[in-house]
C-alpha positions, 0 to 999 in steps of 0.5 A: 621132931625138927627143933631149934632156932637153926631150922626155922625163924621165929619172925618177932623173936630171933635176932642172933645169927650164928652162922654155925646154926645157920638161922635164917631170917631177921629179928623183928623184936622191936618192929611190932609197935607196942600197944601203949602201956602206963607202967614201964616195968612190963615193957622192962619185963617183956625186953628182959624175957626176949634177951633171955631167949635170945641168949638161949635161956628159955626157961628163964624167958618162960617165967617172965613171959607168963608174968607178962601174960597174966599182967596183960590179963588182968588189965584186959589187954587181949592184943599184948596177951596174945603176943606174950603167948605167941612168945611162950609158944616159941619158948616152949618149942625150943625146950621140945615142951610140945603140949605146952607150946600147942596150948600157948599158940592156941590161946594166942590165936583164940584171943586175936580171933575172938577180939572185936578190935581185930575186926576180921575180914577176907582181903580180896587182894590176897592169895588166900582166902582166909579172913584176917585183921583190918587194922595194922597193929592187929594184923602184925601180931596176928601174922606173928602168932600165925608164923609161930604156929607154922614154926610148931607145925614144921617142928612136928612134922606137919610140913604141908600145914606149915607151908599153908600157914607160912603163905598166909603170913607172907599174904598179911605182910604183903597187904601191909607192904613190909618187905623185911617181914615178907623175906623171913616168911618167904625163907620159912616157905622155902624151907618147907617146900624143900622139905617137901621135895618142891625144889623148883618152887623153893628156888623160885621162892628164894629168887623171889627174896633176892629180887626183893633185896636187890631193890633195897638200898645198902643197910645193915638189915639188907646185909643180915637178909642176904646173910640169911639168904646165903645161909639157907641156900647152903642148907638146901645144897645150893652151894654156888649161889650161897657163896654169891649171896654171902659175898654180897652180904659181906661187901655191904657189911664192910661198905658200912663198917659193920664189925659184927655183921663182917665176923658172922658172915665170914663165918657163913663163908668159911662154912660154905668153903668147908662144904665145897671141900676147899679146907685151905680157904675155909681155915683162912676165913675161920682165922680172920673171925678168931683174929677180929674183935668178934664176940667171945661166942663168935670167936669160940664158933669159929675156932671150934669149926677150925678144930673139927676141920683140921681133925677131919683132914688129919692135922692133929698137931695144928688141931691140938694147938687151938685146945687151950684158947678154946677152953679160955674163950668158953669160960668167957661165955655166960651159960645158955644153949649156945654155950652148952652146944659149944662144950658139946662140940668141943668135947666131941673134937677132944675125943676124936683126938682119943688120948687119955688126957683129952677124954678126961678134958672132954669129960670135964667139958661135958660135965660143966655143960651138964651143970649148965643145962640143969641150971637152965632147965634145957632138957634137949641140951641135957639129953645131949650132954648126957649121951655124949658123956655116956659116949666117953665112958663107952670109949674108955670101956666103962660099961656100967657108967656108960649104960647108965648115963646113955639110959638117962639121956634116952629117958629124957629124949623120949620124954621130950618126944625128940626122935632125932636125939633119941635114935643116937642114944638107942644106938649107943645103948645097943653098942654097949650091950653088944660089947658086954655080950648081951646080943639079943638085948642089943638087937632089941635096941638096935631095931628100936633105933632103926625104927626111930631113924625110919620115923624122922628120915629127911629131918636128919639133914636138918640136925642140929649144926651146932653139934658135929653130924656126919651121915657117914658117922652118925646114920649109915653105921646104925644100919650096917651094925644092925645088919650085922647083928641080925646076920650072925650065926645061922639067921632065921627068916625073919632076920634075913627079911629084917636085914634086906629091909634095913639095908634098903632103908640105908640106901633110901636114907643115903638118897634123902641125905643126897637130896636133902629131902625124902626122895621116895614118893608115889605108888610104889610096888614091892619087888616080890610082889612083881618078882616072876618065875623069870627073875632072881633078886641078889642083895650083897651087903658089905660089912666091916669083916665080911660080904653077906649075900641074900638071894630072893627067888620066887616062891622059895625062902630067902637064901643067904651066904657069907664071904669072909673077905673084908670091907677093904678087900671088897672095895679094893677089888671093885675099884681095880675092876672098874679101873681095868673095864674102862681100858679100851683093851682087856688086861688079864687082871681085868678077867681075874678080877671079874672072876673074883667078884662072880665067885663072891656073889654068884657062885654060891647060887649057880645051882639054884639059879640052874634049877630055877632058870631065871632070865633076869638077875636084879641087883639091889646094890650096896656101896662100892658095887654101884660103881661096877657093871654086874654085866662084866662078871666073869665065871672063867668062860662067859661074862654074866651078860651072856646068860642073864639079863641084868637090871638094878632096883634101888631098893625093894620097892619100884614105882608102878612097874608096867611092861613096855609092851603095853605102850605105844613106843615113841621118844622124845630125844635131845641131844648137843653136838657142838662145844658148849659151856666148857664141854667138848663137842659130841661128834657122834650124837648126830649118828646116835639120834639118827639110829633112834629115828630109824627104829621109833617115832621121834621128836628131836631137840638138838643144840640151840633147840635143846633148852631147859625150857624147850625140853620141859614144854615138849615133856608136857606137850607130848605123850612119848614114853621114852625121854632120851638125853644124848648130852654131857652129864655127870653123876656124883655123890654131890647133888650139885655136882650131878647134872646134865647139860643143855644148850643154855645151861646145866640142869641139876638133878633136882631141876631135872627131876622137877622138870621130868615130873611136870609130865605127871601134872599135865598128862596121864601118860608116865615117862616109862624110860629116861635113857641118859647116853653120854653121862658118866660117874664123877672121876675120883668119887667112890660114891658117885654111883649114889648120883645115878641112883638119885636121878633114877628114883627122883626122875619119876620115870619108871626106869632109867638107862644110863652109862657108868662111864662116857663113850663118844664114839661109833660103839655108842651110837651103834649100841643105842641103835640096837637098844631101840631096835630090840626095844621095838620088839614087843616080846622083849623086856627092857632088860632083855633089849639092853642084853641083846644090844650089849651082846651085839657089840660084845660080838663084834671084833671091834668092840668086844672089850667091856669098855664098850658094851659094859657101862650101860646099866638099867635102873628101876622097872625091868619088865 
């Protein structure tokens, strides 16, 4: 379940904007005019409950709101009763009490909809055709209830329903011209659109918010709204615009001398700099908050972020100097969910220091957090605290205590239906069982953790930001350790299939994390179903102490081989091989390294390949293998490309693969030859485009004619199955740094995806092949090929041909001519057309070195 104030703004309740929580909209707790009451104590009761809620004391808020609801019911005050039920639903959502949350919002909506005073009618000017109340107060309360319903729908994974609900909320606020509430509801819409992969719509929504704010005079509300907008832009990965908007928020807060808002925005900006890997600036901004007159909670959050960042960058002595001050600050903060999560965060950092004294302090900190969670009846906080406490006992190898605490945490997480908490303790329990030698039991628990992760996928990008979370530390190891257990000794066919599925799921999870949304959509087909007698599929899997290789040959059981080589040796070898392949000559070590990798992956199956005689080798590559072209593996006499055509598959499934031979070939080609936006001129692009025109029917967009909007229009208008982009581009492990360059701007990976997918909306003809001829993987980024996989999966094209490094020379232009010439031969598959082009270069004395022919890789459908 998505939960917490961090993800969705409940419009009339939340007013605390912890930057570490990334809350995204503005408080309206006092903005709904209360229907007049004669007794002031009811208003005081409701206000006290709101204070409890905003301070993270949700059970206490529920108790008071229930009293208020009963009082309003006795008076026949249906509207205030409805409002209180809406509040109750929000509080129950915070505690993961989903049944109670559903009942409360159902009662709220029922009271409003059955009230004659509300006078429901359809507003002809609204985009929604659903009836809404006609008087002002009724509209406000109804919109609040709908917003709460959207919050619940989003938390339960009903994202499309939540988006529809929030659009209705926005319509109501537009009817009454309430810009501040419009902003809150649009922010919720943007989160839902991002979660659904509707990137262009999400950006359009965020831009609409910014336009509304631009027209408003400077005020505290405007500063807070800009901060919320900056935080949501950071959450969806739009770091550059996040920083820009937060700087605007800070400027207004400083102009109006609003110290609390200054501190909150400085904290948000520090988080942005941290996301940009600018540790020095991030630390200085955290320090500004620490030395200000900020509240103890805000100071604690800043120091906790300082502490974890210092540990991340290896400055342990500086980190340890913060410990006493953080302990002192924590003692000043009254119990609340924020306090509990701050203590957990502190304990996580203490554990990273790793000595006995800090482990003892971490355990004491968590014990206090557990007492507070129990006193607040905060079950999610209790589940987190018990689990992390179990983790300390795991670290000190006190297995019995570790297992008992972890099982208690897991029981609570399951009882409150919180899979994002449960998977962590399932994984921890699996580790504990494995450490005690209970391998079969460990496999069962790991399998449960794996299935839980599968059920939440993109929700992982919105895990609780008050707690420390890293995909590489908290998700990836679950998959790899599960595979490790499955492939020990002599794995069965079921174990091999399960290991193969787990490693594919890891790759999809990496892409989910890369895009911050679930990435694989559409009708996909399993590789095994399209694998013909002419192809073999190879799955190398990097584990800590060995390399596992699973091989699938048509009509045969899966084969399995192990290379006794450490992860470090594999990664060092691949890094050196990649470095040598890019040189314009072939050093002796290049072939030696290529031969080493060949012996790991291919030598064990040579006999099987000779018996099967496949034409194509399809690799589902793991980790650092993605950075190396398999074509350049060397057997001592020949490169692998001289014997087989080669393709890469991003997983076990492909999007509706069809042979290209059935298509009417034509190319929409776009390119830049001139220097643009700080990028050098590409002098050989003209030659490349002429080579394409010589082979196939083409529409060319060159220089000023190659803008993002023109490209989109041409993609929608022309039925050509091939889109060819000859321009600067970069693949990176960071989605913000993965782009192609058009004349007017950089087109990042999300925009490129949305732009290419426009074809599906207006034409039946899919894009069969996307060619990115001058792109390259980012220098120094060991996981840069993740960006290439991301483009291939999200682009909507069935195949992507790209280069791992850029070649702006005659060889690149010639290669494309050879490729399209081979592709126009309807008897050849895409993989074989690529092979023929590579062989033609390899046999040319001027281009025989792998630098020229090896970087081109085909990802996706190889038919």
